[in-house]
C-alpha positions in Angstrom: 80.7 95.0 112.7 82.2 91.8 113.8 85.9 91.7 114.5 87.8 88.6 115.4 88.8 88.8 119.1 92.6 88.5 118.5 92.4 91.3 115.9 90.4 93.5 118.2 92.8 93.0 121.0 95.8 93.9 118.8 93.9 97.0 117.6 93.0 98.1 121.1 96.6 97.7 122.2 97.9 99.7 119.2 95.3 102.4 119.9 96.4 102.6 123.5 100.0 102.9 122.5 99.1 105.7 120.1 97.1 107.5 122.8 93.7 107.2 121.0 90.4 105.5 121.4 89.7 102.2 119.7 87.0 104.0 117.6 89.5 106.7 116.4 92.0 104.0 115.6 89.4 102.1 113.4 88.3 105.4 111.7 91.9 106.3 110.8 92.7 102.8 109.6 89.6 102.8 107.4 90.4 106.2 106.0 94.0 105.2 105.3 92.9 102.0 103.6 90.4 103.8 101.4 92.9 106.6 100.5 95.7 104.3 99.6 93.9 102.5 96.8 92.5 105.8 95.5 95.9 107.4 95.1 98.1 104.4 94.4 99.1 104.3 90.7 99.6 100.5 90.9 95.9 99.9 91.7 94.7 102.7 89.3 96.6 101.3 86.3 94.0 99.6 84.1 96.4 98.9 81.2 96.6 95.4 80.0 99.3 94.1 77.6 97.7 91.8 75.0 100.7 91.2 72.8 102.9 88.1 72.4 105.3 87.2 75.1 107.7 84.3 75.5 106.3 81.3 77.3 108.9 81.5 80.1 108.4 85.2 80.7 107.0 84.9 84.2 109.9 82.6 85.3 112.6 84.6 83.6 111.2 88.2 83.6 114.4 89.7 85.1 116.4 88.4 82.2 114.0 89.9 79.7 113.8 93.2 81.6 117.4 93.7 82.7 119.4 91.3 80.5 120.9 88.0 81.4 123.9 89.6 83.2 121.8 91.5 85.8 
């Protein structure tokens, strides 16, 4: 596994400050990264809205969601 030198240095420093080895730090980071996407409803939501929407919806979504006086 190739890790950019600056990233590895930051990870080694974090591991030291957390009193663990670099390998343990990497294992925990990978585990956390893989767990988060498995349990996060945002990433698990596969629903897609296919109905009509106003052409300015992305720009003015707060107005549509909360009303113009939000």
